[in-house]
N, C-alpha and C positions, 0 to 999 in steps of 0.2 A: 525234771526238777532235782533229782539226786545229783546229776552231773553239774548243774548250776551251783548247788551248795558246795560240792567238791572244789569247783573252780574258785568260788569266793573264798573258801578257807585257804586254799593254796596261795591265792593272790595276797590275802591278808598276812599269812605267815611270811611270805617272801618280802612284803613291804616292811614288816617289823624287823626281820633280819637285816635288811638293807639299812634301815634307820639306825639300828644298833651298831652296825659296822661303821657307818658314817660318824656316829657320835663318839665311838670309842677307839677306832683304829686309824682311819685316815679321813681327811676332809679336803675338798677341792675349793680353792679360793680363786677369784679373778683379780688380776692386777689391773686397776683402773686409773693408774697414774703413771706418768713418765719419769717420776723421780728415781726409780730404781734402775734406770738404764745405765750401762748395757747389760747388767746381770739379768734383769727381768724387763720385758717389753710390755707396752700397753696391750692388753688383750690376752696375755699369758694366763693359762689356767694352771695354777701350781698346786701340787699335792703336799699336804702337811701331815707328817707322821705324828699322830697324837701319842703314840707309845714310846717315842724316841727318848723321853726323859722320865718315863713312867706314867701310868694312867692316873690322871687327876681325879680325886674323889672329894666330895663335899666342898663347901665354900665358906664355912664358919658362919654363914647367915641362916642356915637351916638346921636340920636334924643332925647332920654329920659334920665333923670337923674336917678341915682341909688336910689332905695327905696325898701321897703318891704310892701306887703299888708298883713294885719292881723299879724303884727309883734309880736313875743314873744321872750323871752330872752333865751340865752344859759345858762345852769346850770353847775356848777362844777361837774365833773365826766362824763359828756356826751361824748360819742364817736361820733365824727363828721367827715364828709367828707369835705375836703378843696381843692379848686382848686388852684394849685400852679403854674399857668401859668406865665411865664416870657419870656424873649428873647430867652433863650437857651433850656428850657425844659417846657413841659406842661404835668402835671400829676395830678392825684387825690391822695391825701394823707389822710390816715385814722389816726386820732390822738385823744387824750383825753384832754378835757378842764380841766385845773388845776387852772386857776385864771381868774377872771372877770374884766371888766373895773373898774379902781379905786382901785383895790386890791394892797396892799403893800406886796412885797415878799422879803424875805431875803434868798439869795442863795450864799453859799461859801463866806460869809462875806460882800456881796454886797447887797444893798437895792435898789429895783426897784419898781416903781409904774406903773402898767399896764395902758397905756393911754386909755382914753375914753372921751366921750362927757362931762362927769362931770368935767374933769380937762383939758379943753381947747384943746383937740384933735378934729379933724374934723369928726371923726367916732369912733365907739367903737372897741377896740382891745381885744383879748383874748390870754392868755398865754396857750400854748398847750404843751403836752408831745408827742414827736415824737419817734416812736420805731425804733431801729436800728437793723441790722442783727446780731451784736455781743451781743445782749440782753441789751446793754447799752441804756440809753434814753437821748434824747436831748430835750431842751426846746426852744421854739420859740414863737414869737408873730405874730398872724395873724389878719388881719382886718375882720370886719363883712362882707364886700363885698365878701371876698374869701370863706366864709362858704356856702357850698351847702345845707347841711342838716344833720340830725341825722341818724346814722346807727341804724335801728330798727330791723333787722332780718337777720340771715343767712338762706337763702332759701334752698340751697343745696350745696354739695361739689362734684366736679367731677374732676377726674384725667385727665388732658388734653392729656396725652400720651395714654390713653385708647380710644377705639372706643366710639362713641356717646351713644350707647345702653348699655354700661357697664361702670364701673369705678366710680359708685356713692357710697358714704359713707352713709349708712342708719342712722348712729348715728349723722350725721351733717345736718339733714333736719329740717327746720322750727324752728330754735332756736331763740327765742325772746331775744332782747338785751335791 
């Protein structure tokens, strides 16, 4: 009985540590669309570094105000994971940062200044390039609060229609981004 209790306690501690690591350090997401090709393929398991821009704390809806511990800036060209939660859909979107807060952009004859703390917005915003299925791209503006982290690696690729022990693409393993 004593060994069973030790095993249960050890297992519970390991599970809590693993969940904290996943929630605070890195998260694995599956690419389930072909819109990101050739950068990311259908079935890629990508690793997102949640600390890359600082650890997100709070969300302004609860007890704690939004903030970032050890904050660092998003750079142009970074491939980032964005939480696109709203009333009708909640999804993680992978996109590329193309403009930083305060940047002036001219697109199809229109001039836009990306809002940020420097020009009287209450938070920093980033212009991102969203990939579409038909290979066209869309541009959108996302707030810093929505950014989860930087995509740092393709860990592996697995065909979800294949059994667990087969269907791995050996050329799509441990690709650093």
